C-alpha positions in Angstrom: 104.3 87.4 95.6 106.0 89.2 92.7 104.4 92.2 91.1 103.2 92.3 87.6 102.1 95.3 85.5 99.8 94.8 82.5 99.7 97.1 79.4 97.7 96.9 76.2 96.1 99.5 74.0 92.7 97.7 74.3 90.8 97.8 77.7 89.0 94.6 76.8 92.2 92.7 76.3 93.6 94.1 79.6 90.5 92.7 81.3 90.9 89.4 79.6 94.5 89.2 80.8 93.5 90.0 84.3 90.7 87.5 84.4 91.9 84.5 82.3 95.4 84.1 83.8 95.8 82.7 87.4 98.3 85.3 88.5 98.2 84.5 92.2 98.4 80.8 91.7 101.6 81.4 89.8 103.1 83.6 92.4 102.3 87.0 90.9 100.0 89.9 91.9 98.7 92.5 89.4 99.9 95.8 90.8 98.7 98.0 88.0 97.5 98.2 84.4 97.0 100.8 81.7 96.2 101.4 78.1 98.3 104.6 77.9 102.0 104.1 77.2 103.4 107.2 78.9 101.3 106.7 82.0 102.3 103.1 82.1 106.0 104.0 82.0 105.5 106.4 84.9 103.5 103.8 86.9 106.0 101.1 86.3 108.9 103.3 87.4 107.0 104.1 90.6 105.6 100.6 91.3 108.7 98.6 90.3 107.0 95.4 89.3 109.1 92.3 88.7 107.3 91.6 85.4 105.6 93.7 82.7 103.2 91.9 80.4 102.6 93.8 77.1 99.8 93.1 74.7 101.3 95.2 72.0 102.7 95.3 68.5 106.4 95.4 67.4 106.6 99.1 66.7 105.9 99.7 70.4 107.7 96.9 72.0 111.4 97.9 71.5 110.9 101.5 72.3 108.6 100.8 75.3 111.0 98.3 76.8 113.9 100.7 76.5 111.9 103.6 78.0 110.8 101.4 81.0 114.5 100.5 81.6 115.6 104.1 81.2 112.9 105.1 83.8 114.7 102.9 86.3 112.6 99.8 86.3 114.4 96.5 86.5 111.8 94.0 85.3 111.2 91.1 82.9 108.9 91.4 79.9 106.4 89.0 78.4 104.7 90.1 75.2 101.4 88.8 74.0 100.9 89.6 70.3 98.8 88.6 67.3 101.8 88.2 65.0 105.4 87.2 65.7 108.2 86.8 63.2 111.7 85.4 63.7 113.1 88.9 63.3 110.8 90.3 66.0 111.6 87.4 68.3 115.4 88.1 68.0 114.9 91.8 68.6 112.7 91.1 71.6 115.1 88.7 73.3 118.1 90.8 72.4 116.4 93.8 74.1 116.0 91.7 77.3 112.6 90.1 76.8 111.7 87.0 78.8 109.0 85.3 76.9 106.3 85.8 74.3 102.8 84.4 73.8 100.4 84.6 70.9 96.9 86.0 70.9 94.4 84.6 71.8 96.0 83.7 75.1 96.8 80.0 75.7 96.2 79.9 79.4 98.3 76.8 79.9 101.3 78.3 78.1 100.9 81.5 80.1 100.8 79.6 83.3 103.9 77.6 82.4 105.8 80.8 81.5 104.8 82.5 84.8 105.7 79.4 86.9 109.1 79.2 85.2 109.7 82.9 85.8 108.6 82.6 89.4 111.1 79.8 90.0 113.8 81.9 88.3 113.0 84.9 90.5 113.0 82.8 93.7 116.4 81.3 92.7 117.8 84.8 92.0 116.6 86.1 95.4 118.2 83.1 97.2 121.5 83.9 95.5 121.5 87.4 96.9 
């Protein structure tokens, strides 16, 4: 199992992410979650999950991803957002993002993204 950390500014959406996505069936285990950005960065640095799923807006994404990386975490990012523009998409992927999903969560798309990432992580580990 690969670790996943969830962050969103709404506790109800965090709960929705935890309950609606089949994390374990897709090879992931939720190792932590938070609504507070600073606390999340500290926990991610300590827990070192393989994936961080952010339900957050653009103003937070770029700075948050950079802060997580600067804290020493080497993880992938999936963003779940209400709005996504081509500019945001370019910035996200340029900053090292893995995938993005739109709110409300399309569980089938989330499952596909997680399965694809799981395969990629397995292949990377075999190559080591």
